[in-house]
C-alpha positions in Angstrom: 106.5 133.7 122.1 110.2 132.9 121.6 109.5 130.0 119.4 107.4 132.1 117.1 110.0 134.8 117.0 112.8 132.0 116.2 110.6 130.6 113.4 110.2 134.0 111.9 113.9 134.3 111.8 114.4 131.0 110.2 111.7 131.5 107.5 113.4 134.9 106.4 116.4 132.8 105.4 116.0 132.1 101.6 118.1 128.9 101.4 116.5 127.5 104.5 113.0 128.0 103.0 114.1 126.2 99.8 115.6 123.4 101.6 112.4 123.0 103.7 110.3 123.1 100.5 112.4 120.1 99.1 111.8 118.3 102.5 108.1 119.0 102.6 107.3 117.8 99.0 109.7 114.8 99.4 108.2 113.6 102.6 104.6 114.3 101.5 105.3 112.1 98.6 106.8 109.5 101.0 103.6 109.6 103.1 101.4 109.1 100.0 103.6 106.1 98.8 103.8 104.5 102.2 100.1 104.6 102.6 99.6 103.2 99.3 101.9 100.2 100.2 100.2 99.8 103.6 96.7 99.7 102.3 97.7 97.3 99.4 99.4 94.9 101.9 97.2 95.2 104.9 93.9 96.5 103.9 93.3 94.8 100.5 90.1 92.7 100.9 91.6 89.7 99.2 94.5 89.7 101.7 94.2 88.0 105.3 96.9 90.0 107.0 98.7 88.6 110.1 101.3 90.1 112.4 103.8 87.9 110.7 102.8 89.1 107.3 103.3 92.7 108.4 106.7 91.9 109.8 107.7 90.1 106.6 106.6 93.1 104.5 108.6 95.5 106.7 111.6 93.3 106.5 111.4 93.2 102.8 111.1 97.0 102.5 113.4 98.1 105.1 116.3 95.6 105.9 117.9 95.5 102.4 118.3 99.3 102.2 119.4 99.5 105.8 122.3 97.4 104.7 123.2 100.0 102.0 122.6 102.9 104.4 126.3 103.3 105.6 127.4 103.3 101.9 124.8 106.0 101.3 126.5 108.2 103.9 129.9 107.8 102.5 128.6 108.8 99.0 126.7 111.7 100.5 130.0 113.0 101.8 131.4 112.9 98.2 128.3 113.8 96.1 126.8 117.3 95.9 123.8 117.1 98.2 121.7 119.3 96.0 122.2 116.9 93.2 121.2 114.0 95.3 117.9 115.9 95.9 117.4 116.5 92.2 118.2 113.2 90.7 117.0 111.1 93.7 113.5 112.6 93.5 113.4 112.2 89.8 114.3 108.6 90.0 111.8 108.0 92.7 109.1 109.6 90.6 109.9 107.1 87.7 110.1 104.2 90.0 106.8 105.1 91.7 105.1 105.1 88.3 106.6 101.6 87.7 105.1 100.5 91.1 101.6 101.8 89.9 101.8 99.8 86.8 102.7 96.7 88.7 99.8 97.1 91.0 97.4 97.3 88.0 98.9 94.3 86.4 98.6 92.3 89.7 102.0 90.9 89.4 103.4 88.4 92.0 104.2 89.9 95.4 107.9 89.5 95.0 108.0 91.8 92.1 105.9 94.4 93.7 108.2 94.4 96.8 111.3 94.7 94.5 109.7 97.9 92.9 108.8 99.3 96.3 112.2 98.5 97.7 113.8 100.5 94.8 111.8 103.6 95.7 112.5 103.4 99.5 116.2 102.7 98.9 116.6 106.1 97.2 114.8 107.6 100.2 117.8 106.9 102.4 120.0 109.2 100.3 117.4 112.0 100.2 116.6 112.0 104.0 120.2 111.6 105.1 121.1 114.4 102.7 118.5 116.7 104.2 119.6 116.2 107.7 123.3 116.7 106.8 122.5 119.8 104.8 120.7 121.7 107.5 123.7 123.2 109.3 124.8 124.7 106.1 121.6 126.9 105.9 121.4 128.0 109.4 123.6 129.3 112.1 124.7 127.3 115.2 122.4 129.3 117.5 119.5 128.5 115.4 120.1 124.8 114.9 117.8 123.4 117.6 114.8 125.5 116.4 115.6 124.5 112.8 115.5 120.9 113.9 112.3 121.5 115.6 110.7 123.0 112.5 112.3 121.2 109.6 112.1 117.5 110.4 108.9 117.9 112.2 107.4 119.8 109.3 108.7 117.0 107.1 107.0 114.5 109.4 103.7 116.5 109.3 104.0 116.7 105.5 104.2 113.0 105.4 101.2 112.7 107.7 99.4 115.0 105.4 100.4 113.1 102.3 99.2 110.0 104.1 95.9 111.7 104.9 95.5 112.7 101.3 96.3 109.1 100.2 93.6 107.8 102.7 91.1 110.2 101.3 91.7 109.2 97.7 91.7 105.5 98.8 88.3 105.8 100.5 86.6 107.9 97.9 87.7 105.6 95.0 87.7 101.9 95.5 90.7 99.9 94.2 92.7 103.1 93.8 96.1 102.0 95.1 97.7 102.6 91.7 96.1 106.1 91.5 97.6 106.9 95.0 101.1 105.8 93.9 100.9 108.0 90.8 100.0 111.0 93.1 103.2 110.2 95.1 105.2 110.1 91.9 103.8 113.6 90.9 104.9 115.0 94.4 108.5 113.4 93.9 108.7 115.3 90.6 107.7 118.5 92.3 110.4 118.1 94.8 113.0 117.6 92.2 112.0 120.8 90.5 112.1 122.8 93.7 115.6 121.6 94.4 116.8 123.6 91.4 116.2 126.7 93.5 119.2 125.8 95.6 122.8 126.5 94.4 124.7 123.4 93.4 127.5 123.9 95.9 125.6 125.4 98.7 124.8 122.3 100.7 128.4 120.8 100.5 130.2 118.7 101.2 133.4 120.8 100.7 136.3 119.1 99.0 140.0 120.1 99.1 141.2 121.4 95.7 142.7 118.9 93.5 140.9 115.8 94.9 140.2 113.1 92.3 137.2 110.9 92.1 138.2 107.2 93.0 137.3 104.2 90.8 134.5 101.9 91.6 136.8 99.4 93.3 138.6 102.1 95.2 135.3 103.7 96.2 134.1 100.4 97.7 137.2 100.2 99.7 136.9 103.9 100.7 133.2 103.3 101.8 134.2 100.4 104.2 137.2 102.4 105.5 135.1 105.6 105.8 132.3 103.8 107.8 134.9 102.5 110.2 136.2 106.1 110.6 132.7 107.5 111.0 132.0 104.9 113.8 135.2 105.6 115.5 134.3 109.4 115.4 131.0 108.6 116.8 132.5 106.5 119.6 134.5 109.6 120.5 131.4 111.7 120.8 129.7 110.1 123.9 126.7 112.3 124.0 125.9 111.7 120.3 126.3 108.0 120.7 124.2 107.9 123.9 121.4 109.9 122.1 121.5 107.5 119.1 121.2 104.6 121.5 118.2 106.1 123.3 116.4 107.0 120.0 116.9 103.4 118.7 115.2 102.0 121.7 112.4 104.4 121.4 112.0 103.6 117.8 111.9 99.9 118.7 109.0 100.7 121.0 107.2 102.8 118.3 107.6 100.0 115.8 106.0 97.4 118.2 103.0 99.7 118.9 102.6 100.5 115.2 102.0 96.8 114.4 99.7 96.6 117.4 97.6 99.6 116.1 97.5 98.1 112.5 96.1 94.8 113.8 93.6 96.5 116.1 92.4 98.7 113.3 92.2 95.8 110.9 90.4 93.2 113.1 89.5 94.3 116.6 87.8 97.8 116.0 86.1 97.3 112.6 84.0 94.8 110.7 85.4 95.8 107.3 88.5 97.1 105.5 87.1 100.7 104.9 86.2 101.2 108.6 89.6 99.9 109.7 91.3 102.1 107.2 89.4 105.2 108.4 90.4 104.4 112.1 94.0 104.1 111.0 93.9 107.4 109.1 92.5 109.1 112.3 95.3 107.6 114.4 97.9 108.8 111.9 96.3 112.3 112.1 96.3 112.4 115.9 100.0 111.2 116.0 100.8 114.0 113.5 99.3 116.4 116.0 101.7 115.1 118.6 104.5 115.9 116.2 103.3 119.4 115.7 103.1 120.0 119.6 106.6 118.5 119.9 108.0 121.1 117.4 106.5 123.9 119.4 107.6 122.8 122.9 110.9 121.0 122.4 113.1 124.1 121.9 111.6 125.5 125.2 112.3 122.2 126.9 115.8 122.0 125.5 116.6 125.4 127.0 115.7 124.1 130.5 116.8 120.5 130.5 119.4 120.2 127.7 119.1 117.8 124.7 119.6 114.7 126.7 117.3 115.9 129.4 114.6 116.4 126.9 115.0 112.7 125.6 114.9 111.5 129.3 111.6 113.4 129.8 110.1 111.9 126.6 111.0 108.4 127.4 109.8 108.7 131.0 106.4 110.1 130.0 105.9 107.3 127.5 106.8 104.8 130.0 104.0 105.9 132.3 101.4 106.7 129.7 101.7 103.8 127.3 100.3 101.2 129.7 98.0 103.6 131.4 96.3 104.2 128.0 97.1 101.2 126.0 96.0 98.4 128.3 92.4 99.4 127.6 92.7 98.3 123.9 89.9 100.7 123.1 89.9 103.2 120.2 89.6 106.3 122.5 92.5 105.7 124.9 94.6 104.3 122.1 94.1 107.5 120.1 95.3 109.5 123.1 98.3 107.2 123.2 99.0 107.9 119.5 99.2 111.5 120.4 101.5 111.0 123.3 103.8 108.7 121.3 103.9 111.2 118.5 104.9 113.9 121.0 107.4 111.8 122.7 109.0 110.3 119.7 109.3 113.5 117.9 110.6 115.4 120.9 113.3 112.8 121.3 114.1 112.9 117.7 114.5 116.6 117.6 116.8 116.6 120.5 118.9 113.6 118.9 119.2 115.3 115.6 120.6 118.4 117.3 123.1 116.4 119.4 124.5 114.6 116.3 124.7 117.8 114.2 126.4 119.8 116.9 128.7 117.0 118.1 129.8 115.4 114.9 132.1 117.1 112.5 130.8 118.1 109.1 133.1 115.8 107.1 131.5 112.7 109.1 128.0 114.0 109.3 126.6 112.3 106.3 128.0 108.8 107.4 126.7 109.3 111.0 123.3 110.3 109.8 123.2 107.1 107.5 124.1 105.0 110.6 121.3 106.9 112.2 118.8 105.8 109.5 120.1 102.2 109.6 119.5 102.0 113.5 116.0 103.4 112.9 115.0 100.9 110.3 116.5 97.9 111.9 115.0 98.8 115.3 111.6 99.1 113.5 111.8 95.8 111.7 113.1 94.1 114.8 110.1 95.5 116.7 107.7 94.2 114.0 109.4 90.7 114.2 109.1 90.6 118.0 105.4 91.8 117.8 104.6 89.1 115.3 105.6 86.6 118.0 103.6 88.2 120.8 100.5 89.5 119.2 97.2 87.5 118.5 95.4 88.3 115.3 93.2 91.0 116.9 96.3 92.8 118.3 95.4 92.7 122.0 98.6 91.7 123.9 99.0 92.9 127.4 102.5 91.4 127.6 103.6 93.5 124.6 102.3 96.8 126.1 104.1 96.1 129.3 107.3 95.2 127.6 107.3 98.4 125.7 106.6 100.4 128.7 109.6 98.8 130.5 111.8 99.6 127.5 110.8 103.2 127.6 111.7 103.3 131.3 115.1 101.6 130.7 115.7 104.4 128.0 114.8 107.1 130.5 117.5 105.6 132.9 120.1 105.2 130.3 120.2 108.8 129.6 121.8 111.2 132.1 119.4 113.1 134.4 118.3 116.4 133.2 120.5 119.4 134.2 119.6 123.2 133.8 120.7 124.2 130.3 121.7 127.6 131.4 124.7 126.3 133.3 125.8 123.3 131.2 124.4 123.5 127.7 123.0 126.0 125.3 120.0 125.3 123.0 122.2 124.5 120.0 123.8 121.6 122.0 127.3 123.2 122.6 128.7 123.0 126.1 129.2 126.2 128.1 131.4 126.6 131.1 129.7 126.6 134.5 130.0 129.8 136.5 132.6 129.4 139.3 
């Protein structure tokens, strides 16, 4: 199979393997940490969770560091990305240990959220750096396959980490602190593995003689640099269009995530343990969708192009979400989780490739940070909307239909698929049509 052959080529690249190992360990730790937070906020027996409470938690954890996301991009275009992976993961390991101590001490919620926010804020630097670094370790012709393997493998690692956290949580009662400490250990491993990468390998490259600005000058450069990055993105219509479509799909995914949480917590189970087990199953099924997306997306892109792939993913979700979700039953909803995992990850692989191939390297860190901000704001906005529409048990026909219409609108927004052989290669670069 061509995909298997391409994967073998990529995995023979030492620097790609090392960067992939950093991603896998970092995102596995993210999965462990996020499940620990979710179970503490949503599935703790002493907490009566509502959609509004979930939305509030997401806002506390996501919106503040979404504000600093653009600043992270500007710094990533100045800092050595390998050093970001090293020191960022070391810092997260320490902060995760602090979070574990706070859980044991049963501190007020605001202090717990402040600690969790610190960990996830550093996450923006690491994930944006991983995306910006990928073109430095693979060739242009391998970029779409690398985007299929690397972010998807990271997502699967996060799912695997989440599954491990679920298992620890189910086997040992009141073990949220233990789960957080497990995540801290994985962050530490990611930091150690990053030492296998050369300091200057991942960029960014700086002209000789450039001096580091002061803090005040850096702040001014940050604002100016973001404006330049946005102008650069505005000139790249395909990249801007892909980001817009991905933001809408992320909004839909967020709304359905809150729905699934409430269904697992109240509609499908009589106690917290059963609800947690159902949620863990749904996460695993969605992860299977991510894996299938990694296998079929390169093949789909070669035939439809990157934007065509996004169109197909959005259109498929528009049809299947109401067909499966309106039953509000575990079986069909688990199938829907698989479909959404496949569609969302397939669209993300294509979007990553478009941004990497259309955006100049010197702006790539800033654009990927904007990408992260759009992701998080869309997710939090979806949670806020869902909190207004969902009853406590999570059954809302109106929300399911609204999400389906948004998916359909996204499919219409993106240009119709065209054969990749005449318009676009798999790495996203335009090719002249035969006359």
